[in-house]
MDAnalysis code that builds the backbone (N, CA, C; Angstrom):
import MDAnalysis as mda
import numpy as np

u = mda.Universe.empty(513, n_residues=171, atom_resindex=np.repeat(np.arange(171), 3), trajectory=True)
u.add_TopologyAttr("name", ["N", "CA", "C"] * 171)
u.add_TopologyAttr("resid", np.arange(1, 172))
u.add_TopologyAttr("resname", ["MET", "GLN", "GLY", "TRP", "VAL", "GLU", "ALA", "ALA", "GLY", "HIS", "HIS", "ARG", "GLU", "GLN", "ILE", "HIS", "GLU", "HIS", "LEU", "VAL", "LEU", "LYS", "PRO", "ARG", "GLU", "SER", "LEU", "ALA", "HIS", "VAL", "ARG", "VAL", "ASP", "GLU", "LEU", "ARG", "VAL", "LYS", "ALA", "HIS", "GLY", "SER", "ASN", "VAL", "TRP", "LEU", "ALA", "MET", "ALA", "ILE", "MET", "VAL", "SER", "THR", "ARG", "LEU", "TRP", "LEU", "GLY", "GLY", "ALA", "ILE", "SER", "PRO", "SER", "ARG", "ASP", "THR", "ALA", "LEU", "ILE", "ARG", "ARG", "LEU", "VAL", "VAL", "TYR", "VAL", "GLN", "ALA", "CYS", "ALA", "SER", "PRO", "GLU", "HIS", "PRO", "LEU", "LEU", "VAL", "ALA", "THR", "ASP", "GLY", "LEU", "PHE", "THR", "TYR", "VAL", "LYS", "THR", "PHE", "CYS", "LYS", "ALA", "PHE", "ARG", "SER", "LYS", "ARG", "TYR", "THR", "GLY", "ARG", "VAL", "GLY", "ALA", "PRO", "ARG", "LEU", "ILE", "ALA", "TRP", "PRO", "GLU", "VAL", "VAL", "ILE", "GLY", "GLN", "VAL", "LEU", "LYS", "ARG", "TYR", "LYS", "ARG", "ARG", "ARG", "VAL", "VAL", "ASP", "VAL", "GLU", "ARG", "ARG", "LEU", "LYS", "GLN", "GLY", "SER", "PHE", "SER", "GLN", "PRO", "GLU", "LEU", "ALA", "ARG", "SER", "ASP", "ALA", "GLY", "ARG", "ARG", "VAL", "GLY", "GLU", "ALA", "VAL", "GLU"])
u.atoms.positions = np.array([
    [0.817, -1.192, 0.000],
    [0.000, 0.000, 0.000],
    [0.865, 1.263, 0.000],
    [1.930, 1.262, 0.814],
    [2.809, 2.427, 0.896],
    [3.467, 2.712, -0.453],
    [3.866, 1.689, -1.177],
    [4.468, 1.873, -2.500],
    [3.489, 2.489, -3.489],
    [2.239, 2.094, -3.397],
    [1.213, 2.657, -4.275],
    [1.007, 4.145, -3.987],
    [0.987, 4.516, -2.706],
    [0.806, 5.915, -2.319],
    [1.991, 6.749, -2.797],
    [3.209, 6.238, -2.649],
    [4.391, 6.968, -3.104],
    [4.398, 7.127, -4.626],
    [3.985, 6.090, -5.351],
    [3.926, 6.175, -6.809],
    [2.888, 7.205, -7.249],
    [1.755, 7.247, -6.561],
    [0.723, 8.234, -6.894],
    [1.223, 9.649, -6.619],
    [1.964, 9.844, -5.524],
    [2.520, 11.158, -5.213],
    [3.528, 11.598, -6.253],
    [4.363, 10.677, -6.709],
    [5.356, 11.000, -7.737],
    [4.660, 11.362, -9.056],
    [3.605, 10.629, -9.394],
    [2.850, 10.915, -10.610],
    [2.184, 12.293, -10.528],
    [1.640, 12.627, -9.360],
    [1.016, 13.928, -9.157],
    [2.034, 15.052, -9.337],
    [3.241, 14.880, -8.826],
    [4.290, 15.896, -8.989],
    [4.642, 16.089, -10.463],
    [4.717, 15.010, -11.227],
    [5.026, 15.112, -12.652],
    [3.927, 15.864, -13.410],
    [2.676, 15.593, -13.075],
    [1.564, 16.297, -13.719],
    [1.584, 17.769, -13.360],
    [1.846, 18.093, -12.097],
    [1.907, 19.487, -11.652],
    [3.026, 20.225, -12.386],
    [4.181, 19.611, -12.522],
    [5.296, 20.234, -13.241],
    [4.948, 20.452, -14.714],
    [4.286, 19.494, -15.318],
    [3.973, 19.582, -16.744],
    [2.878, 20.606, -17.047],
    [1.824, 20.648, -16.227],
    [0.680, 21.505, -16.520],
    [0.760, 22.892, -15.888],
    [1.326, 23.013, -14.700],
    [1.279, 24.281, -13.963],
    [2.614, 25.009, -13.977],
    [3.692, 24.306, -13.723],
    [4.992, 24.956, -13.551],
    [5.686, 25.179, -14.887],
    [5.153, 26.133, -15.650],
    [5.771, 26.528, -16.905],
    [5.589, 28.032, -17.046],
    [6.491, 28.713, -17.735],
    [6.359, 30.178, -17.872],
    [5.030, 30.561, -18.515],
    [4.369, 31.545, -17.902],
    [3.052, 31.979, -18.358],
    [3.054, 33.470, -18.623],
    [2.505, 33.858, -19.767],
    [2.352, 35.276, -20.067],
    [1.268, 35.899, -19.196],
    [0.283, 35.113, -18.830],
    [-0.854, 35.642, -18.078],
    [-0.582, 35.742, -16.581],
    [0.598, 35.370, -16.147],
    [0.931, 35.449, -14.727],
    [1.281, 36.896, -14.391],
    [0.278, 37.697, -14.087],
    [0.503, 39.112, -13.817],
    [0.421, 39.426, -12.335],
    [-0.282, 38.616, -11.572],
    [-0.512, 38.916, -10.166],
    [-0.509, 37.610, -9.380],
    [0.390, 37.517, -8.410],
    [0.503, 36.332, -7.570],
    [0.322, 36.756, -6.119],
    [-0.480, 36.027, -5.405],
    [-0.663, 36.260, -3.979],
    [-0.005, 35.108, -3.227],
    [0.798, 35.437, -2.228],
    [1.438, 34.410, -1.405],
    [1.060, 34.656, 0.050],
    [0.844, 33.569, 0.762],
    [0.467, 33.673, 2.169],
    [0.755, 32.338, 2.837],
    [0.716, 32.362, 4.162],
    [0.947, 31.135, 4.903],
    [-0.134, 30.980, 5.964],
    [-0.388, 29.738, 6.325],
    [-1.385, 29.399, 7.325],
    [-0.768, 28.486, 8.363],
    [-1.178, 28.628, 9.588],
    [-0.801, 27.684, 10.625],
    [-1.914, 26.646, 10.694],
    [-1.545, 25.391, 10.488],
    [-2.526, 24.312, 10.367],
    [-2.334, 23.333, 11.513],
    [-3.431, 22.979, 12.145],
    [-3.367, 21.966, 13.192],
    [-3.404, 20.596, 12.546],
    [-2.372, 19.822, 12.783],
    [-2.311, 18.449, 12.291],
    [-2.430, 17.518, 13.490],
    [-2.453, 16.252, 13.227],
    [-2.577, 15.265, 14.294],
    [-1.363, 15.340, 15.217],
    [-1.544, 15.892, 16.397],
    [-0.473, 15.926, 17.381],
    [0.513, 17.077, 17.247],
    [0.375, 17.928, 16.247],
    [1.323, 19.036, 16.096],
    [0.716, 20.130, 15.221],
    [1.420, 21.239, 15.143],
    [1.039, 22.332, 14.257],
    [2.090, 22.466, 13.171],
    [1.653, 22.722, 11.953],
    [2.574, 22.916, 10.833],
    [2.185, 24.195, 10.103],
    [3.116, 24.702, 9.305],
    [2.878, 25.900, 8.491],
    [2.729, 25.492, 7.043],
    [1.707, 26.022, 6.398],
    [1.438, 25.771, 4.989],
    [1.559, 27.096, 4.246],
    [2.539, 27.209, 3.365],
    [2.722, 28.407, 2.539],
    [2.173, 28.107, 1.150],
    [1.416, 29.076, 0.581],
    [0.754, 28.855, -0.697],
    [0.963, 30.039, -1.630],
    [0.948, 29.751, -2.931],
    [1.003, 30.786, -3.964],
    [-0.154, 30.568, -4.927],
    [-0.882, 31.656, -5.219],
    [-2.059, 31.579, -6.078],
    [-1.969, 32.647, -7.150],
    [-2.260, 32.261, -8.385],
    [-2.387, 33.218, -9.478],
    [-3.768, 33.849, -9.357],
    [-3.817, 35.154, -9.110],
    [-5.061, 35.812, -8.732],
    [-6.102, 35.805, -9.849],
    [-5.702, 36.057, -11.088],
    [-6.677, 36.203, -12.170],
    [-7.500, 34.941, -12.415],
    [-6.900, 33.783, -12.259],
    [-7.620, 32.530, -12.518],
    [-7.808, 31.674, -11.276],
    [-7.255, 32.119, -10.153],
    [-7.259, 31.343, -8.906],
    [-6.541, 30.001, -9.065],
    [-5.576, 29.969, -9.971],
    [-4.781, 28.762, -10.171],
    [-3.794, 28.632, -9.021],
    [-3.807, 27.482, -8.370],
    [-2.920, 27.225, -7.259],
    [-1.563, 26.826, -7.832],
    [-0.547, 27.699, -7.672],
    [0.771, 27.437, -8.241],
    [1.562, 26.423, -7.440],
    [1.323, 26.364, -6.156],
    [2.027, 25.387, -5.345],
    [1.976, 25.750, -3.883],
    [2.458, 24.820, -3.080],
    [2.483, 25.021, -1.639],
    [3.628, 24.253, -1.019],
    [3.960, 24.637, 0.194],
    [5.037, 23.975, 0.932],
    [4.618, 23.853, 2.388],
    [5.045, 22.782, 3.032],
    [4.696, 22.521, 4.430],
    [5.975, 22.397, 5.239],
    [5.949, 22.971, 6.443],
    [7.102, 22.909, 7.327],
    [6.623, 23.027, 8.773],
    [7.349, 22.414, 9.710],
    [6.967, 22.578, 11.111],
    [7.244, 23.978, 11.659],
    [8.083, 24.743, 10.957],
    [8.375, 26.107, 11.414],
    [8.231, 27.087, 10.250],
    [7.883, 28.308, 10.583],
    [7.720, 29.363, 9.573],
    [9.069, 30.051, 9.423],
    [9.860, 29.559, 8.468],
    [11.220, 30.052, 8.319],
    [11.547, 30.277, 6.844],
    [12.789, 30.672, 6.583],
    [13.220, 30.977, 5.224],
    [13.166, 29.754, 4.317],
    [13.462, 28.581, 4.840],
    [13.439, 27.362, 4.018],
    [12.031, 27.094, 3.478],
    [11.015, 27.340, 4.273],
    [9.628, 27.164, 3.829],
    [9.302, 28.131, 2.694],
    [9.681, 29.381, 2.853],
    [9.371, 30.399, 1.850],
    [10.175, 30.145, 0.577],
    [11.424, 29.690, 0.699],
    [12.233, 29.381, -0.493],
    [11.585, 28.310, -1.348],
    [11.051, 27.274, -0.697],
    [10.396, 26.205, -1.461],
    [9.183, 26.739, -2.205],
    [8.471, 27.696, -1.613],
    [7.321, 28.298, -2.278],
    [7.747, 29.183, -3.445],
    [8.820, 29.932, -3.265],
    [9.305, 30.839, -4.309],
    [9.729, 30.070, -5.556],
    [10.206, 28.862, -5.391],
    [10.609, 28.031, -6.535],
    [9.413, 27.810, -7.471],
    [8.224, 27.605, -6.914],
    [7.032, 27.408, -7.745],
    [6.694, 28.673, -8.530],
    [6.740, 29.814, -7.861],
    [6.412, 31.073, -8.538],
    [7.451, 31.391, -9.599],
    [8.717, 31.150, -9.298],
    [9.797, 31.429, -10.240],
    [9.677, 30.553, -11.487],
    [9.218, 29.321, -11.321],
    [9.063, 28.427, -12.472],
    [7.967, 28.918, -13.414],
    [6.979, 29.634, -12.883],
    [5.874, 30.126, -13.715],
    [6.128, 31.515, -14.274],
    [7.107, 32.228, -13.751],
    [7.358, 33.612, -14.154],
    [8.331, 33.677, -15.324],
    [8.297, 34.804, -16.018],
    [9.191, 35.064, -17.132],
    [9.770, 36.464, -16.964],
    [11.079, 36.653, -17.196],
    [11.671, 37.987, -17.018],
    [11.110, 39.038, -17.965],
    [10.510, 38.621, -19.073],
    [10.004, 39.574, -20.059],
    [8.609, 40.099, -19.740],
    [7.880, 39.441, -18.853],
    [6.499, 39.820, -18.584],
    [6.376, 40.393, -17.177],
    [5.509, 41.404, -17.011],
    [5.354, 42.018, -15.690],
    [4.711, 41.061, -14.703],
    [5.112, 41.211, -13.455],
    [4.601, 40.356, -12.393],
    [4.478, 41.172, -11.119],
    [3.326, 41.087, -10.477],
    [3.115, 41.687, -9.170],
    [2.994, 40.562, -8.168],
    [3.843, 40.581, -7.147],
    [3.789, 39.610, -6.072],
    [3.299, 40.346, -4.834],
    [2.178, 39.913, -4.279],
    [1.608, 40.544, -3.093],
    [1.815, 39.629, -1.895],
    [2.393, 40.187, -0.835],
    [2.691, 39.416, 0.364],
    [2.082, 40.096, 1.575],
    [2.122, 39.379, 2.687],
    [1.707, 39.990, 3.939],
    [2.938, 40.584, 4.629],
    [2.868, 40.811, 5.911],
    [3.924, 41.517, 6.615],
    [5.180, 40.719, 6.908],
    [5.219, 39.434, 6.584],
    [6.394, 38.625, 6.874],
    [7.552, 39.045, 5.976],
    [8.620, 39.554, 6.584],
    [9.728, 40.105, 5.809],
    [10.467, 39.034, 5.017],
    [10.389, 37.782, 5.425],
    [11.076, 36.702, 4.722],
    [10.620, 36.606, 3.275],
    [9.349, 36.895, 2.997],
    [8.858, 36.881, 1.620],
    [9.614, 37.883, 0.762],
    [9.709, 39.108, 1.248],
    [10.351, 40.172, 0.472],
    [11.808, 39.816, 0.193],
    [12.517, 39.401, 1.207],
    [13.929, 39.065, 1.055],
    [14.126, 37.904, 0.081],
    [13.313, 36.877, 0.201],
    [13.462, 35.691, -0.642],
    [13.057, 35.969, -2.082],
    [11.970, 36.707, -2.303],
    [11.559, 37.037, -3.670],
    [12.579, 37.953, -4.337],
    [13.137, 38.916, -3.600],
    [14.156, 39.796, -4.186],
    [15.389, 39.000, -4.613],
    [15.768, 38.004, -3.839],
    [16.923, 37.177, -4.199],
    [16.612, 36.248, -5.368],
    [15.375, 35.783, -5.461],
    [15.023, 34.807, -6.496],
    [14.851, 35.447, -7.866],
    [14.271, 36.643, -7.915],
    [13.962, 37.269, -9.196],
    [15.047, 38.253, -9.600],
    [16.199, 37.710, -9.887],
    [17.324, 38.490, -10.412],
    [18.148, 37.601, -11.323],
    [18.858, 38.245, -12.242],
    [19.646, 37.531, -13.243],
    [21.091, 37.986, -13.184],
    [21.961, 37.121, -13.662],
    [23.389, 37.453, -13.697],
    [23.681, 38.357, -14.885],
    [24.472, 39.391, -14.651],
    [24.942, 40.257, -15.729],
    [26.463, 40.182, -15.730],
    [26.985, 39.605, -16.802],
    [28.425, 39.441, -16.921],
    [29.051, 40.750, -17.408],
    [30.096, 41.186, -16.707],
    [30.744, 42.454, -17.043],
    [32.072, 42.247, -17.756],
    [32.564, 41.028, -17.797],
    [33.852, 40.767, -18.421],
    [35.016, 40.935, -17.456],
    [34.720, 41.293, -16.246],
    [35.764, 41.463, -15.235],
    [35.916, 40.187, -14.416],
    [36.976, 40.138, -13.670],
    [37.244, 38.997, -12.807],
    [36.270, 39.034, -11.629],
    [35.821, 37.880, -11.219],
    [34.918, 37.790, -10.085],
    [33.525, 37.360, -10.499],
    [32.679, 37.316, -9.519],
    [31.297, 36.889, -9.758],
    [30.546, 37.954, -10.549],
    [29.621, 37.532, -11.398],
    [28.825, 38.509, -12.163],
    [27.866, 39.268, -11.242],
    [27.495, 40.474, -11.657],
    [26.538, 41.262, -10.897],
    [25.159, 40.638, -11.016],
    [24.395, 40.716, -9.957],
    [23.027, 40.209, -9.963],
    [22.076, 41.398, -10.074],
    [21.304, 41.422, -11.147],
    [20.401, 42.522, -11.452],
    [18.955, 42.052, -11.250],
    [18.171, 42.844, -10.509],
    [16.767, 42.510, -10.279],
    [15.990, 42.579, -11.590],
    [15.035, 41.686, -11.758],
    [14.189, 41.707, -12.942],
    [13.400, 43.008, -12.932],
    [13.475, 43.804, -13.985],
    [12.798, 45.103, -13.965],
    [11.272, 45.007, -14.015],
    [10.752, 43.906, -14.451],
    [9.300, 43.768, -14.596],
    [8.614, 43.213, -13.350],
    [9.384, 42.949, -12.276],
    [8.808, 42.365, -11.066],
    [8.558, 43.460, -10.035],
    [7.335, 43.506, -9.537],
    [6.942, 44.437, -8.483],
    [6.564, 43.600, -7.266],
    [7.160, 43.921, -6.134],
    [6.853, 43.206, -4.899],
    [6.150, 44.179, -3.965],
    [4.898, 43.877, -3.653],
    [4.101, 44.709, -2.763],
    [3.863, 43.994, -1.452],
    [3.872, 44.768, -0.381],
    [3.673, 44.209, 0.945],
    [2.542, 44.965, 1.624],
    [1.655, 44.237, 2.276],
    [0.534, 44.836, 2.985],
    [0.687, 44.509, 4.462],
    [0.757, 45.553, 5.277],
    [0.865, 45.388, 6.724],
    [-0.449, 45.802, 7.359],
    [-1.004, 44.930, 8.173],
    [-2.252, 45.229, 8.868],
    [-1.960, 45.369, 10.352],
    [-2.542, 46.399, 10.949],
    [-2.403, 46.608, 12.387],
    [-3.748, 46.280, 13.035],
    [-3.672, 45.514, 14.100],
    [-4.868, 45.047, 14.779],
    [-4.983, 45.676, 16.167],
    [-6.217, 45.869, 16.591],
    [-6.499, 46.281, 17.955],
    [-7.744, 45.527, 18.375],
    [-7.614, 44.745, 19.399],
    [-8.712, 43.894, 19.882],
    [-9.258, 43.003, 18.771],
    [-8.359, 42.399, 18.050],
    [-8.668, 41.444, 16.978],
    [-9.393, 42.062, 15.787],
    [-9.302, 43.349, 15.630],
    [-9.913, 44.027, 14.487],
    [-8.850, 44.845, 13.768],
    [-8.951, 44.887, 12.456],
    [-8.004, 45.655, 11.661],
    [-8.318, 47.135, 11.847],
    [-7.314, 47.893, 12.305],
    [-7.511, 49.324, 12.499],
    [-6.729, 50.150, 11.489],
    [-5.722, 49.558, 10.853],
    [-4.927, 50.305, 9.886],
    [-4.309, 49.338, 8.883],
    [-4.261, 49.755, 7.635],
    [-3.631, 48.965, 6.584],
    [-2.591, 49.847, 5.910],
    [-1.353, 49.365, 5.885],
    [-0.264, 50.101, 5.243],
    [0.228, 49.301, 4.049],
    [0.305, 49.970, 2.908],
    [0.762, 49.315, 1.678],
    [2.145, 49.828, 1.330],
    [3.046, 48.899, 1.026],
    [4.415, 49.275, 0.683],
    [4.837, 48.588, -0.603],
    [5.601, 49.307, -1.406],
    [6.264, 48.700, -2.559],
    [7.698, 48.422, -2.151],
    [8.082, 47.178, -2.197],
    [9.426, 46.800, -1.784],
    [10.381, 46.717, -2.960],
    [9.873, 46.478, -4.143],
    [10.708, 46.428, -5.343],
    [9.865, 46.846, -6.530],
    [10.461, 47.612, -7.437],
    [9.776, 48.011, -8.662],
    [8.838, 49.184, -8.445],
    [8.076, 49.474, -9.485],
    [7.086, 50.544, -9.426],
    [5.921, 50.160, -10.326],
    [4.851, 50.912, -10.223],
    [3.682, 50.639, -11.047],
    [3.730, 51.405, -12.353],
    [4.903, 51.824, -12.767],
    [4.999, 52.570, -14.008],
    [4.908, 51.665, -15.230],
    [5.046, 50.348, -15.051],
    [4.874, 49.462, -16.189],
    [3.435, 49.577, -16.679],
    [3.235, 49.811, -17.965],
    [1.871, 50.026, -18.479],
    [0.928, 48.861, -18.190],
    [1.422, 47.640, -18.276],
    [0.552, 46.485, -18.058],
    [0.040, 46.447, -16.622],
    [0.917, 46.739, -15.650],
    [0.493, 46.709, -14.261],
    [-0.355, 47.921, -13.913],
    [-0.045, 49.063, -14.480],
    [-0.810, 50.268, -14.175],
    [-2.255, 50.131, -14.641],
    [-2.485, 49.456, -15.767],
    [-3.841, 49.271, -16.288],
    [-4.557, 48.108, -15.617],
    [-3.805, 47.187, -15.049],
    [-4.423, 45.967, -14.541],
    [-5.123, 46.209, -13.206],
    [-6.005, 45.314, -12.894],
    [-6.691, 45.348, -11.618],
    [-5.692, 45.121, -10.488],
    [-4.674, 44.309, -10.759],
    [-3.654, 44.025, -9.752],
    [-2.900, 45.287, -9.382],
    [-2.589, 46.093, -10.346],
    [-1.849, 47.318, -10.076],
    [-2.656, 48.337, -9.314],
    [-3.961, 48.349, -9.492],
    [-4.803, 49.334, -8.806],
    [-5.134, 48.926, -7.381],
    [-5.143, 47.623, -7.124],
    [-5.612, 47.188, -5.802],
    [-4.628, 46.245, -5.129],
    [-3.439, 46.726, -4.827],
    [-2.463, 45.902, -4.117],
    [-2.967, 45.541, -2.749],
    [-3.643, 46.444, -2.112],
    [-4.099, 46.231, -0.741],
    [-5.040, 45.067, -0.583],
    [-5.828, 44.783, -1.587],
    [-6.767, 43.683, -1.491],
    [-6.114, 42.358, -1.848],
    [-4.860, 42.373, -2.230],
    [-4.192, 41.163, -2.685],
    [-3.969, 40.175, -1.563],
    [-3.833, 40.642, -0.350],
    [-3.512, 39.730, 0.750],
    [-4.724, 39.452, 1.606],
    [-5.758, 40.253, 1.503],
    [-6.929, 40.080, 2.350],
    [-7.690, 38.829, 2.021],
])
């Protein structure tokens, strides 16, 4: 029985890679978030990435702790679907690990011809937005929106619904 379950899991991963994890022109807005999930005898963290326009689930990662390794595994899914030539808005919540990990993931090497490692240049079409919510007595009293990378000057993002409503991306 265990072998059958493992074979089914491997087959599911192959289908997910073939159908979902490929560069998409329509990937303009991605929402990432994490949940604390009660499992049998313990709590785990589930990080997820969703393409907002179609509600396509790009992938998820599970870990016993909410750390950089969990977010890195999630970023791999988003990076596989993104293309440097097309604009992308990534909306996150207040967890700073998202911003740091996405900034490191969405950059390319630029060779200068000099000795040493090549310079790493951020993808110009990627905008990383962060929404911070402040609570008082379990109610949202303030919402602060920040752009951590890029700007909304790209025509595609400025016209899109994603570009106009970053704040609703994480809610």
